[in-house]
C-alpha positions in Angstrom: 0.0 0.0 0.0 2.8 2.4 0.9 4.5 1.7 -2.4 1.3 2.5 -4.3 0.9 5.8 -2.4 4.4 6.9 -3.3 3.9 5.6 -6.9 0.8 7.7 -7.5 1.7 10.7 -5.3 2.0 13.0 -8.3 -1.1 11.8 -10.1 -3.4 14.5 -8.9 -1.1 17.2 -10.2 -0.5 15.7 -13.7 -3.4 13.4 -14.6 -4.8 16.0 -17.1 -1.6 15.8 -19.1 -1.7 12.0 -19.4 -2.6 10.6 -22.9 -5.8 9.0 -21.3 -6.5 10.9 -18.0 -9.6 8.7 -17.2 -7.6 5.5 -17.7 -4.8 6.8 -15.5 -7.2 7.8 -12.6 -9.3 4.6 -12.8 -6.2 2.4 -13.0 -4.8 4.1 -9.9 -8.1 3.7 -8.1 -7.9 -0.1 -8.5 -4.5 -0.1 -6.7 -5.0 2.5 -3.9 -7.7 4.8 -2.5 -7.5 8.1 -4.3 -8.5 10.1 -1.2 -5.3 8.8 0.4 -3.3 9.8 -2.7 -4.9 13.2 -2.6 -4.1 13.7 1.1 -0.4 12.8 0.5 -0.2 15.1 -2.5 -1.9 17.9 -0.6 0.6 17.6 2.2 3.4 17.7 -0.4 2.0 20.8 -2.1 1.4 22.6 1.2 5.0 22.0 2.2 6.2 23.7 -1.0 7.2 27.3 -1.4 6.0 28.1 -4.9 3.9 30.7 -6.7 1.4 28.2 -8.1 0.4 26.5 -4.8 -3.3 27.5 -5.0 -3.5 26.1 -8.6 -1.9 22.8 -7.6 -4.4 22.5 -4.7 -7.2 23.0 -7.2 -5.9 20.1 -9.3 -6.1 17.8 -6.3 -9.8 18.8 -5.8 -10.4 18.0 -9.5 -9.2 14.5 -9.0 -11.7 13.9 -6.1 -14.7 15.7 -7.7 -17.9 13.7 -7.0 -21.1 14.9 -8.7 -23.3 12.2 -7.2 -26.3 13.2 -5.1 -27.6 10.0 -3.5 -26.8 6.3 -3.4 -28.3 3.3 -5.2 -27.2 -0.1 -4.0 -27.7 -3.1 -6.4 -27.7 -6.4 -4.6 -27.3 -9.6 -6.6 -30.4 -11.5 -5.3 -33.8 -12.2 -6.7 -36.1 -9.9 -4.7 -37.6 -8.3 -7.7 -39.7 -11.3 -8.5 -41.0 -11.4 -4.9 -41.9 -7.7 -5.0 -43.4 -7.4 -8.5 -43.8 -10.9 -9.8 -46.1 -12.6 -7.4 -48.9 -12.5 -10.0 -46.4 -13.6 -12.8 -45.2 -17.3 -12.5 -41.5 -17.8 -12.6 -41.8 -19.9 -15.8 -43.4 -16.9 -17.7 -41.7 -14.1 -19.5 -40.3 -11.8 -16.8 -40.4 -8.6 -18.9 -43.4 -7.3 -17.0 -41.6 -7.7 -13.7 -38.6 -5.8 -15.0 -40.8 -3.1 -16.5 -42.6 -2.5 -13.2 -39.3 -2.5 -11.3 -37.8 0.1 -13.6 -40.9 2.3 -13.3 -40.6 2.3 -9.6 -36.8 2.9 -9.8 -37.4 5.9 -12.1 -40.0 7.3 -9.7 -37.4 7.2 -6.9 -34.6 8.4 -9.1 -36.6 11.5 -10.1 -37.0 12.3 -6.3 -33.4 11.4 -5.6 -34.5 8.9 -3.0 -31.9 6.3 -2.1 -33.0 2.7 -2.7 -31.8 -0.8 -3.1 -32.2 -2.6 -6.5 -32.3 -6.2 -5.5 -32.1 -8.4 -8.6 -30.1 -11.2 -10.1 -28.6 -9.4 -13.1 -26.1 -12.2 -13.7 -24.6 -10.8 -16.9 -22.7 -7.6 -17.5 -24.9 -6.7 -20.4 -27.9 -6.7 -18.1 -26.2 -4.6 -15.3 -24.6 -1.9 -17.5 -27.9 -0.3 -18.7 -29.2 -0.2 -15.1 -26.0 1.3 -13.7 -26.0 3.8 -16.6 -29.7 4.6 -15.8 -29.0 5.2 -12.1 -25.8 7.2 -12.8 -27.7 9.4 -15.3 -29.8 10.7 -12.3 -26.5 11.5 -10.4 -26.8 8.5 -8.2 -23.7 6.9 -6.6 -24.0 3.3 -7.6 -22.7 0.4 -5.4 -22.9 -3.2 -6.5 -23.0 -5.7 -3.6 -22.6 -9.5 -4.1 -23.7 -11.8 -1.3 -21.6 -14.8 -1.9 -22.8 -18.0 -0.2 -19.8 -20.1 0.4 -21.3 -23.2 2.1 -24.1 -24.1 -0.3 -23.6 -26.6 -3.0 -25.7 -26.7 -6.2 -27.4 -29.8 -4.9 -28.3 -28.0 -1.7 -29.6 -24.9 -3.5 -31.7 -27.1 -5.8 -33.1 -29.0 -2.8 -34.1 -25.7 -1.1 -35.6 -24.4 -4.2 -37.8 -27.5 -4.5 -39.1 -26.8 -1.0 -40.2 -23.2 -1.9 -43.8 -22.4 -2.3 -43.1 -21.1 -5.9 -40.0 -23.0 -7.0 -37.9 -21.9 -10.0 -37.4 -24.7 -12.5 -34.1 -26.5 -11.8 -33.1 -26.1 -15.5 -33.5 -22.4 -15.2 -31.2 -22.2 -12.2 -28.5 -24.3 -13.9 -28.8 -22.1 -17.0 -28.4 -19.0 -15.0 -25.4 -20.3 -13.1 -23.7 -20.9 -16.5 -24.3 -17.2 -17.4 -22.9 -15.8 -14.2 -20.4 -13.0 -14.8 -19.2 -11.4 -11.5 -19.0 -7.6 -11.7 -15.7 -6.1 -12.5 -14.5 -3.2 -10.2 -15.1 -0.6 -13.0 -18.8 -1.4 -13.4 -20.0 0.9 -10.7 -18.8 3.6 -8.3 -18.2 0.7 -5.8 -18.3 -3.1 -6.0 -18.3 -5.1 -2.8 -18.4 -8.8 -2.1 -19.8 -10.1 1.2 -19.3 -13.7 2.2 -22.1 -15.4 4.1 -21.7 -18.8 5.7 -25.5 -19.3 5.8 -27.0 -19.9 2.4 
């Protein structure tokens, strides 16, 4: 961590001059917290005797600029069906469930109300439009994965059979094959939480 702090210490002062400033900042953010880099760079600049000190301090603020107004947390679970799909069987086309959920999300986004979007969204191509939608309303988007580490596929299928409205086993197996875990750059924040109780 200390090595990364030293390595990126000058970034807040020169990222605009990089060939791809966004790539430089995002790349650094995967290695070290940028607020720590900014603190170290600010201490460095405040210790300097130079005519452009105020300008250098402004560059540090540019690096940390956050234009988000409220937070949206997207959890990788299948709550949407429970909330909106009780009248739509799990074997039917789920477009109506998604449509109703998006309408509710837009209602809350327009009012800048924080909420949790709790849906499976196993594939990147399903997540990206949602994250883009949320971010277009100046929301800070966090993706949270709840990873069940003690449940085998056989146990999950067994529990599913015991549900009042079971999902077809073939559908579960098909969805597991499509799973693409979110990459760090897909949202403002991506977190993984391990649970020993599946």
